[in-house]
C-alpha positions in Angstrom: 4.8 -26.6 116.1 3.0 -24.4 118.6 0.6 -25.8 121.3 -2.3 -23.4 121.2 -3.6 -24.7 124.4 -0.6 -23.2 126.2 -1.1 -19.7 124.8 -2.3 -17.0 127.1 -6.0 -16.6 126.5 -6.7 -13.1 125.2 -9.5 -11.1 126.9 -11.9 -8.5 125.5 -12.1 -5.3 127.5 -15.2 -3.1 127.1 -13.2 0.0 126.0 -14.8 3.3 125.1 -18.2 3.3 123.5 -18.3 3.3 119.7 -20.2 6.5 119.7 -17.6 8.3 121.7 -15.1 7.1 119.2 -17.2 8.0 116.2 -17.6 11.5 117.4 -13.9 12.2 117.1 -13.2 9.8 114.2 -10.6 11.0 111.7 -11.3 11.6 108.1 -8.0 10.0 107.0 -7.8 7.3 104.4 -9.7 4.2 105.6 -7.8 1.2 106.7 -8.0 -2.2 105.0 -10.4 -4.6 106.7 -9.2 -8.1 106.8 -9.3 -10.9 109.3 -6.6 -11.3 111.9 -3.7 -13.7 111.3 -5.1 -17.2 110.7 -4.6 -19.4 113.8 -3.0 -22.6 112.8 -4.2 -25.9 114.4 -1.6 -28.1 116.0 -2.0 -30.5 118.9 -5.0 -29.3 120.9 -6.5 -30.0 124.3 -9.2 -27.3 124.3 -10.1 -24.5 121.9 -8.9 -21.1 122.9 -11.3 -18.5 124.1 -10.6 -16.2 121.2 -8.8 -18.4 118.7 -8.5 -15.7 116.0 -6.4 -13.4 118.3 -3.6 -15.8 118.8 -0.1 -14.7 117.8 0.6 -17.2 115.0 2.0 -17.2 111.5 -0.1 -15.1 109.2 -0.9 -15.7 105.6 1.6 -14.5 102.9 1.5 -10.8 102.1 0.5 -11.6 98.5 -2.7 -13.4 99.5 -4.0 -10.9 102.1 -4.0 -7.1 102.2 -2.7 -5.7 105.4 -2.9 -2.3 107.1 0.0 -0.2 106.0 2.3 0.4 109.0 4.4 3.6 109.6 4.3 6.9 111.3 0.9 8.5 112.2 -0.3 11.4 110.1 0.6 14.8 111.4 -2.3 17.3 111.9 -2.4 19.8 109.1 -3.1 22.7 111.6 -0.3 21.9 114.0 2.8 23.8 112.8 5.0 24.1 115.9 8.5 22.8 115.2 10.9 20.8 117.4 14.6 21.5 117.9 16.5 20.5 114.7 18.7 18.0 116.7 15.5 16.3 118.0 14.1 16.1 114.5 17.4 14.5 113.4 17.0 11.8 116.1 13.5 10.9 114.6 11.1 13.0 116.9 7.9 14.5 115.4 5.0 16.3 117.0 1.4 15.1 116.4 -2.1 15.9 117.7 -4.1 13.3 119.7 -7.9 13.6 118.8 -8.7 11.1 121.5 -7.0 13.1 124.3 -7.2 16.5 122.6 -3.6 17.4 123.2 -0.3 17.1 121.3 2.2 14.2 121.8 5.7 13.3 120.5 6.6 10.2 118.5 10.0 8.9 117.5 9.8 7.1 114.2 13.3 5.5 114.9 12.8 4.1 118.3 8.9 3.8 118.4 8.9 5.8 121.7 6.0 8.2 122.4 5.8 11.0 125.0 3.2 13.5 126.2 5.9 15.9 127.3 8.5 17.4 124.8 11.7 15.2 124.7 14.9 16.6 126.1 18.5 15.8 125.4 19.4 14.9 129.0 17.1 12.0 129.0 19.0 8.7 128.6 18.4 6.9 125.4 16.0 4.0 125.6 14.4 4.9 129.0 10.7 5.7 129.2 7.8 6.0 131.6 4.8 3.9 130.8 2.5 6.5 132.3 3.7 9.0 129.8 3.5 6.6 126.8 0.5 7.9 124.7 0.6 5.2 122.1 1.5 2.2 124.3 4.1 1.0 121.9 7.3 1.5 123.9 6.6 -1.5 126.2 4.6 -3.5 123.7 5.4 -7.1 123.2 7.9 -8.0 120.3 6.2 -8.1 116.9 3.3 -5.7 118.0 5.3 -2.4 118.0 3.0 -0.7 115.6 -0.4 -1.5 117.5 -1.9 1.4 119.2 -3.2 0.9 122.7 -6.9 1.7 123.4 -7.7 3.8 126.5 -9.3 0.9 128.2 -6.2 -1.3 127.7 -3.7 0.7 129.8 -0.9 -1.4 131.1 -0.4 -1.7 134.8 2.7 0.0 136.2 3.6 -2.9 138.4 3.4 -6.1 136.3 3.6 -4.5 132.8 0.9 -6.8 131.6 -2.7 -5.7 130.7 -5.2 -6.5 133.5 -7.3 -9.6 133.0 -10.7 -8.2 132.3 -13.6 -9.9 130.7 -16.6 -8.1 129.2 -19.7 -10.3 128.8 -22.3 -8.6 126.7 -25.9 -9.0 128.0 -28.6 -10.2 125.7 -30.2 -13.1 124.0 -26.8 -14.5 122.8 -23.5 -15.7 124.2 -20.6 -14.3 122.2 -18.1 -15.7 124.6 -18.5 -19.3 123.5 -15.3 -20.5 121.7 -15.4 -22.3 118.4 -14.7 -26.0 118.1 -14.8 -25.7 114.2 -11.7 -26.6 112.2 -11.3 -25.8 108.4 -8.6 -25.7 105.9 -7.1 -22.3 105.3 -8.9 -20.6 102.4 -8.2 -17.8 100.0 -9.5 -14.2 100.6 -12.7 -13.2 98.9 -12.8 -11.2 95.7 -16.0 -9.4 96.7 -15.8 -5.7 97.1 -16.3 -3.9 100.4 -19.8 -2.6 100.9 -20.6 1.1 100.5 -23.8 3.0 101.4 -24.2 4.5 98.0 -23.8 1.0 96.3 -26.4 -0.4 98.8 -28.9 2.2 97.9 -28.3 1.6 94.2 -28.7 -2.2 94.7 -31.9 -1.7 96.7 -33.3 0.6 94.0 -32.6 -1.9 91.2 -34.0 -4.7 93.3 -37.3 -2.9 93.9 -37.5 -2.1 90.1 -37.0 -5.8 89.4 -39.8 -6.7 91.9 -42.2 -4.3 90.1 -41.2 -5.7 86.8 -41.9 -9.2 87.9 -45.3 -8.2 89.2 -46.2 -6.4 86.1 -45.2 -9.4 83.9 -47.4 -11.7 85.9 -50.3 -9.3 85.6 -50.0 -8.6 81.9 -48.8 -11.9 80.5 -50.5 -14.5 82.8 -53.3 -12.3 84.2 -52.5 -13.3 87.8 -51.0 -11.5 90.8 -47.4 -12.4 91.5 -47.3 -15.2 94.1 -46.7 -13.8 97.5 -43.1 -13.7 98.7 -42.1 -15.7 95.6 -39.4 -13.1 94.6 -37.7 -13.6 97.9 -37.7 -17.4 97.5 -36.3 -16.8 94.0 -33.5 -14.9 95.3 -32.6 -17.8 97.7 -33.0 -20.4 95.1 -30.9 -18.6 92.6 -28.1 -17.8 95.1 -27.8 -21.5 95.9 -26.4 -22.1 92.4 -25.2 -18.6 91.4 -21.6 -18.1 90.7 -21.9 -14.4 89.8 -20.1 -11.4 91.2 -23.0 -9.7 93.1 -23.8 -10.8 96.7 -27.6 -10.4 96.3 -28.8 -10.3 92.7 -28.2 -13.5 90.6 -26.0 -13.1 87.5 -24.5 -16.4 86.6 -27.0 -19.3 87.0 -27.7 -22.4 85.0 -30.5 -23.2 84.2 -31.8 -19.7 83.6 -35.4 -20.8 84.3 -35.9 -20.9 88.1 -37.7 -24.0 89.2 -39.0 -22.2 92.2 -40.5 -19.2 90.4 -41.8 -21.5 87.5 -43.5 -23.8 90.1 -45.2 -21.0 92.0 -46.5 -19.3 88.9 -47.9 -22.5 87.5 -49.6 -23.2 90.9 -51.6 -19.9 90.4 -52.7 -20.6 86.8 -55.5 -20.1 86.0 -56.3 -18.8 89.5 -54.8 -19.1 92.9 -56.4 -21.9 94.8 -57.1 -21.2 98.5 -59.0 -23.3 101.0 -62.4 -21.5 101.4 -64.0 -21.0 104.8 -67.7 -21.0 103.8 -69.8 -22.9 101.3 -70.5 -19.7 99.3 -66.8 -19.1 98.9 -66.3 -22.7 97.6 -69.0 -22.3 95.0 -67.5 -19.0 93.9 -64.0 -20.4 93.6 -65.2 -23.3 91.5 -67.0 -20.9 89.1 -63.9 -18.7 88.9 -61.6 -21.6 88.1 -63.8 -22.8 85.3 -64.1 -19.3 83.8 -60.4 -18.6 84.0 -59.4 -22.0 82.4 -61.8 -21.3 79.5 -60.4 -17.9 78.9 -56.8 -19.1 78.8 -57.5 -21.9 76.5 -59.4 -19.6 74.0 -56.9 -16.8 74.2 -53.7 -18.9 73.7 -52.5 -21.1 70.8 -53.3 -24.5 72.2 -53.7 -27.8 70.5 -57.3 -28.6 69.3 -57.6 -31.6 71.7 -56.6 -29.4 74.7 -59.2 -26.7 73.7 -61.9 -29.3 73.4 -61.2 -31.0 76.7 -60.9 -27.7 78.7 -64.0 -26.2 77.1 -66.0 -29.3 77.7 -65.1 -29.6 81.3 -65.7 -25.9 81.9 -69.2 -25.9 80.3 -70.1 -29.1 82.2 -69.1 -27.3 85.5 -71.4 -24.4 84.6 -74.2 -26.7 83.9 -73.7 -28.5 87.2 -73.7 -25.2 89.1 -77.0 -24.1 87.4 -78.9 -27.2 88.1 -77.5 -28.0 91.5 -79.2 -26.5 94.5 -78.2 -27.0 98.2 -74.8 -28.6 97.4 -72.6 -29.0 100.4 -69.0 -27.6 101.0 -67.6 -31.0 100.2 -69.5 -31.2 96.9 -68.0 -28.0 95.6 -64.5 -29.0 96.7 -64.7 -32.4 95.1 -65.9 -30.9 91.9 -63.1 -28.4 91.9 -60.5 -31.2 92.4 -62.1 -33.1 89.5 -62.0 -30.1 87.2 -58.4 -29.4 88.1 -57.3 -32.9 87.3 -58.9 -32.7 83.9 -57.8 -29.2 82.9 -54.4 -28.7 84.6 -52.2 -30.9 82.2 -53.6 -29.0 79.1 -53.2 -25.6 80.8 -49.7 -26.3 81.8 -48.7 -27.2 78.3 -50.4 -24.1 76.9 -48.7 -21.6 79.2 -45.4 -23.4 79.7 -43.4 -21.4 77.0 -44.9 -18.1 78.2 -44.0 -18.7 81.9 -40.4 -19.8 81.0 -40.0 -16.6 79.0 -41.1 -14.6 82.0 -38.7 -16.3 84.2 -35.9 -15.7 81.8 -36.7 -12.1 81.3 -36.6 -11.5 85.1 -33.2 -13.3 85.3 -31.7 -11.3 82.3 -32.9 -8.0 83.8 -31.1 -9.1 87.1 -27.9 -9.7 85.0 -28.1 -6.1 83.6 -28.6 -4.6 87.0 -25.5 -6.5 88.3 -23.5 -5.1 85.5 -24.4 -1.5 86.2 -23.9 -2.0 90.0 -20.5 -3.5 89.4 -19.4 -0.6 87.1 -20.4 2.0 89.6 -18.7 0.1 92.4 -15.5 -0.1 90.5 -15.7 3.6 89.7 -15.9 4.3 93.4 -12.7 2.2 93.9 -10.9 4.0 91.2 -11.8 7.4 92.8 -10.1 6.1 96.0 -7.1 4.8 94.1 -8.0 1.1 94.4 -7.7 -1.2 91.5 -10.3 -3.9 90.8 -9.3 -7.3 92.1 -9.1 -10.5 89.9 -12.4 -12.4 89.8 -10.6 -15.7 90.7 -8.5 -15.6 93.9 -5.2 -17.4 94.2 -5.4 -20.6 96.3 -3.7 -20.7 99.7 0.1 -21.5 99.4 -0.3 -24.5 101.8 -3.5 -26.3 102.7 -3.2 -26.4 106.5 -5.8 -26.9 109.2 -6.9 -23.8 111.2 -9.5 -22.6 113.6 -12.5 -21.2 111.8 -12.0 -17.5 111.1 -13.9 -14.7 109.3 -13.9 -14.1 105.6 -10.9 -11.9 104.4 -10.9 -9.4 101.7 -8.2 -9.1 99.0 -8.5 -5.3 98.6 -8.7 -2.3 100.9 -12.0 -0.5 101.7 -12.9 2.7 99.8 -13.4 5.9 101.8 -16.7 5.8 103.6 -19.2 8.7 103.2 -20.8 10.6 106.2 -23.5 8.5 107.8 -25.6 10.2 110.5 -26.9 8.6 113.7 -29.4 9.9 116.2 -30.5 8.3 119.4 -34.3 7.9 119.7 -35.4 6.4 123.1 -34.5 2.8 122.9 -33.5 2.9 119.2 -30.8 4.3 117.1 -31.8 6.0 113.9 -29.1 5.7 111.2 -29.4 8.0 108.2 -27.5 8.2 104.9 -28.2 11.2 102.6 -27.4 11.0 98.9 -27.3 14.1 96.7 -29.6 12.4 94.0 -32.3 11.8 96.7 -34.5 14.4 98.4 -34.9 12.3 101.5 -32.2 10.4 103.4 -32.5 6.6 103.7 -33.3 5.8 107.3 -32.6 2.5 109.2 -33.5 1.6 112.7 -31.9 -0.8 115.3 -32.4 -1.1 119.0 -29.6 -0.4 121.4 -29.1 -4.0 122.5 -28.5 -5.3 119.0 -26.3 -2.3 118.3 -24.1 -3.1 121.2 -24.0 -6.7 120.0 -22.8 -5.5 116.6 -20.2 -3.4 118.3 -18.9 -6.4 120.2 -18.9 -8.6 117.1 -17.0 -5.9 115.2 -14.4 -5.9 118.0 -14.0 -9.6 117.6 -13.7 -9.7 113.8 -12.7 -6.3 112.4 -9.1 -5.7 113.6 -8.1 -3.0 111.2 -10.7 -0.4 112.3 -9.8 0.0 115.9 -11.1 3.5 116.1 -14.5 2.4 114.7 -14.3 5.1 112.0 -16.2 2.8 109.5 -18.4 1.1 112.0 -21.6 3.1 111.7 -21.5 3.0 107.8 -21.1 -0.7 107.8 -24.0 -1.1 110.3 -26.1 0.9 107.7 -25.0 -1.5 104.9 -26.0 -4.5 106.9 -29.4 -3.1 107.8 -30.1 -2.0 104.2 -29.0 -5.2 102.7 -31.3 -7.4 104.8 -34.1 -5.0 104.3 -33.6 -5.3 100.5 -33.2 -9.1 100.8 -36.6 -9.4 102.5 -38.1 -7.2 99.7 -40.1 -5.1 102.2 -39.9 -2.6 104.9 -42.7 -3.8 107.2 -41.6 -5.4 110.5 -45.0 -7.2 110.6 -44.2 -9.2 107.4 -44.8 -12.9 107.8 -42.1 -13.8 105.3 -39.4 -11.8 107.2 -40.6 -13.6 110.4 -40.0 -17.0 108.7 -36.9 -16.2 106.7 -34.9 -14.6 109.5 -36.5 -16.3 112.5 -34.1 -18.0 115.0 -34.4 -20.5 117.7 -35.0 -19.5 121.3 -32.1 -18.7 123.6 -32.8 -21.8 125.8 -32.5 -24.1 122.8 -29.1 -22.6 121.8 -28.0 -23.1 125.4 -29.1 -26.7 125.4 -27.4 -27.4 122.0 -24.2 -25.9 123.4 -24.4 -27.7 126.7 -25.4 -31.2 125.5 -24.3 -31.4 121.9 -21.2 -29.1 121.8 -22.8 -26.7 119.2 -20.7 -23.6 118.7 -21.6 -22.6 115.1 -24.8 -21.6 113.2 -25.0 -22.6 109.5 -27.7 -20.0 108.7 -27.7 -16.8 110.6 -27.0 -13.1 110.3 -25.3 -10.5 112.5 -28.8 -9.4 113.7 -30.1 -12.8 114.8 -27.0 -15.0 115.5 -26.5 -16.5 118.9 -22.8 -17.4 118.6 -20.1 -15.1 117.3 -19.2 -17.6 114.6 -21.8 -18.4 111.9 -22.5 -18.6 108.3 -24.7 -16.0 106.6 -26.0 -15.1 103.1 -23.7 -12.2 102.5 -19.9 -12.4 102.9 -19.3 -8.7 102.1 -21.5 -6.9 104.7 -21.5 -9.6 107.4 -17.7 -10.5 107.7 -17.0 -7.4 109.8 -19.4 -8.9 112.4 -18.1 -12.6 112.4 -19.6 -14.2 109.3 -17.7 -17.1 107.6 -19.6 -16.7 104.4 -22.5 -18.7 102.8 -22.8 -22.2 104.1 -22.8 -23.8 100.7 -19.2 -22.5 100.3 -18.2 -23.5 103.8 -16.1 -26.7 104.2 -15.5 -27.6 107.9 -13.4 -30.6 108.8 -14.5 -30.9 112.4 -17.1 -29.3 114.7 -20.7 -29.3 115.9 -23.3 -27.2 114.0 -26.8 -26.0 114.2 -28.5 -25.9 110.8 -31.8 -23.9 110.4 -32.1 -23.0 106.7 -34.8 -20.6 105.4 -37.9 -22.2 104.0 -36.9 -22.6 100.4 -37.2 -26.1 99.0 -34.2 -25.9 96.6 -32.0 -24.3 99.2 -32.9 -27.0 101.8 -32.1 -29.7 99.3 -28.8 -28.1 98.4 -28.0 -27.8 102.1 -28.6 -31.5 102.8 -26.5 -32.5 99.8 -23.7 -30.4 101.1 -23.9 -31.8 104.6 -23.8 -35.3 103.2 -20.6 -34.5 101.2 -18.9 -33.0 104.3 -19.8 -36.1 106.4 -18.5 -38.4 103.7 -15.2 -36.6 103.2 -14.2 -36.1 106.9 -13.2 -38.6 109.4 -13.0 -36.0 112.1 -16.0 -35.5 114.5 -18.7 -33.8 112.6 -22.3 -33.2 113.8 -25.2 -31.3 112.2 -28.5 -30.8 114.0 -31.0 -29.8 111.3 -34.3 -28.1 112.1 -36.9 -28.2 109.2 -40.5 -27.2 109.1 -43.2 -30.0 108.9 -44.6 -29.5 105.4 -47.4 -32.0 104.9 -48.9 -31.0 101.6 -46.9 -31.4 99.4 -44.2 -33.1 101.5 -40.7 -31.9 100.9 -38.4 -34.1 98.7 -35.6 -33.4 101.2 -37.4 -35.5 103.8 -36.9 -38.6 101.7 -33.2 -37.6 101.2 -32.7 -37.5 105.0 -34.6 -40.8 105.5 -32.3 -42.5 103.0 -29.1 -41.0 104.5 -27.0 -43.5 106.6 -25.7 -40.5 108.6 -29.1 -39.9 110.2 -28.8 -40.9 113.8 -32.2 -39.7 115.2 -35.2 -37.5 114.6 -37.9 -36.0 116.8 -40.9 -33.9 116.3 -41.8 -30.6 118.0 -45.6 -30.1 117.5 -47.0 -26.9 116.1 -48.3 -24.3 118.5 -46.2 -25.9 121.3 -43.0 -24.0 120.7 -41.8 -20.6 119.8 -39.2 -18.8 117.6 -37.7 -15.5 117.8 -39.1 -13.0 115.2 -37.1 -12.2 112.1 -37.2 -8.5 113.0 -36.0 -8.9 116.6 -33.6 -6.1 116.1 -36.3 -3.5 115.9 -39.3 -5.0 117.8 -40.1 -4.6 121.4 -38.9 -7.4 123.6 -42.4 -8.4 124.5 -43.2 -9.1 120.8 -40.0 -11.0 119.9 -41.3 -14.5 120.7 -43.7 -15.9 118.2 -45.5 -19.2 118.4 -44.9 -21.5 115.4 -48.0 -22.7 113.7 -46.0 -25.5 111.9 -44.4 -28.4 113.5 -40.6 -28.6 113.6 -38.6 -31.7 112.6 -35.2 -32.1 114.3 -32.6 -34.4 112.7 -29.2 -35.5 113.9 -26.8 -36.1 111.0 -23.4 -37.3 112.3 -20.4 -39.3 111.0 -19.1 -42.1 113.3 -16.7 -39.8 115.2 -19.4 -37.1 115.7 -21.9 -39.8 116.8 -19.4 -41.1 119.3 -18.8 -37.6 120.8 -22.3 -35.9 120.6 -24.5 -39.0 120.7 -28.3 -38.0 120.8 -29.1 -40.0 123.9 -32.7 -40.0 125.4 -31.7 -37.6 128.2 -30.1 -35.0 125.8 -33.0 -35.2 123.4 -35.5 -34.8 126.2 -33.6 -31.7 127.5 -33.8 -30.3 124.0 -37.6 -30.8 123.8 -37.9 -29.2 127.2 -35.9 -26.1 126.1 -38.4 -25.7 123.2 -41.4 -25.5 125.6 -43.2 -22.1 125.3 -42.3 -19.7 127.9 -39.0 -21.2 128.8 -37.1 -18.2 127.5 -39.3 -15.8 129.6 -38.7 -18.0 132.7 -35.0 -17.9 132.0 -34.9 -14.1 131.8 -36.6 -13.9 135.3 -33.9 -15.9 136.9 -30.8 -13.7 137.8 -27.8 -14.9 135.9 -25.0 -15.0 138.4 -22.5 -16.1 135.7 -22.4 -16.6 131.9 -24.5 -19.5 130.6 -21.4 -21.2 129.3 -18.6 -22.5 131.6 -15.1 -21.0 131.1 -13.8 -24.5 131.0 -15.0 -26.4 127.8 -16.8 -29.6 128.4 -15.2 -32.8 127.2 -17.9 -33.0 124.5 -17.0 -29.6 123.2 -13.3 -30.2 123.2 -11.7 -30.5 119.8 -9.9 -33.7 119.2 -6.2 -33.8 118.6 -5.4 -32.9 115.0 -2.3 -34.3 113.4 
């Protein structure tokens, strides 16, 4: 048994910039990307600063793919030979692309030299200054790990200097996790690839156009705004398919979300009018549309009679009524809707269900084609398709929460261009079948954040050879998921909106929160979080989708996207986690205040015996960070919320004992929500990181047996 609290806390050094490394990146076979060895939990007093970097027992080789070890590849243009006796001793000559000069490496002793070896040199002696790879004096068990230029060992102590690099920005990536999980199997998802992301985006846009066309031709309505995006979220909450974005294995096939939103717009979309004339016009349009539907569809005779009679009565009332008020027209519309809606629903139900099924079946076909092309790319790189069902971990042991692992290596990444444009980075990927390259944008602050997250989580790409291609895949995936390319989209603002920095600081300080249950690499505050996509986000710290995440202990922030089915599934999952664990568990849930109609999930929370407290943050009296904060100017990031926000504390007994929502703590949270608090915080010079280097007693993980 190892005591993790006695381990030396690893530190993160800034190192050379990713762009310097990308410039000289080698075109050799790409490494396999997996998470680091899983840190096992034993007796704890405080969580380590970087728990995933501790030297502990790693999973079995059969369960996790590891980077092949061995001699570095020789340069094909470097042909100078060594003395035969030196070659017999194991010496070889290689070219360093980082230093732009040759070096010598002994595959037998793992020694490396800048100068040619000589026979008079005593065996086993070396000078650390002339050790190019930094492997001669490496600790036992790490002989094959190359040293980065920023991690040069000191000549005196022989240990790396204790440097700590704190990245500036609206986040705190140095906060240690207090989340404990059971060790889990690697994912069977395939590594992302720019060509596949473009293909997936193309098929998704085709599916959106098909959906809009079906609504127009079959139901004579415009597709409900942003309903396709909510359909994706609702389907993925129950999908067990092989594609990370498009649904392919759902039951039932008819989406309740899509069916409900289409029905709400039949016969016309009802909006609250501003003027009396608009109210009169909407009443007339509803009566006319209801009459046309009932006449053009095969409906029972009773339904036709009721709808026609009410429509004709409405027309007569409009003709003989002069000077009716706004309220009169609204009351008449509500009466007409109550009379006609049941008959209209029964008339168009079968047609709408067929529409929903057709959209789903087209999605299944698109997933099949995407998978075939992705497997073909793997075979071109000599990689076999993994089994669809992973093997379970050999031993169910408690570990610190770690990123998702892959079962297979990554295919070769194509060339992805990047150009600096003022305060943005322009990332372009050109495909031979397209006349114009696909272009993505990200500001430098968020790009540096992705670089730091990549250092934390992606240990098998130390040279950042695959970094820029994976950033492109992340940006393209979320652009496709939001179904638009406009930063001004309201739905993007709501779906990817995040809490202000001051709220996260308060949650961490007073409630020990170290984990976000719904985030992305672009909007996360902590370096550990759950996100919608395991394949693209795991390089940047994602632990996978929250509905597949099963923590045993920890404190969490829960801010799901505004999809009723997803919110309901989230609350059911939280209730199950709190019931199954006796360890400290706490979930602080942020939900919108939906008044008409009220969400069913509110009644679920009210009936839960795990609810400890709830508060209300009024609309227009708090702010959120925009969903496109990675491309917007800093002055446009904070957006006032027109809806109120409900905050709930769901905790088991141990979690309530540790992170009790007392009056003072709740008051501090409401103060952190006050508009302008984030701007006030930015004006104050930060003398030190917002989180203390010593974890508070509330954030300390309990002893785990």
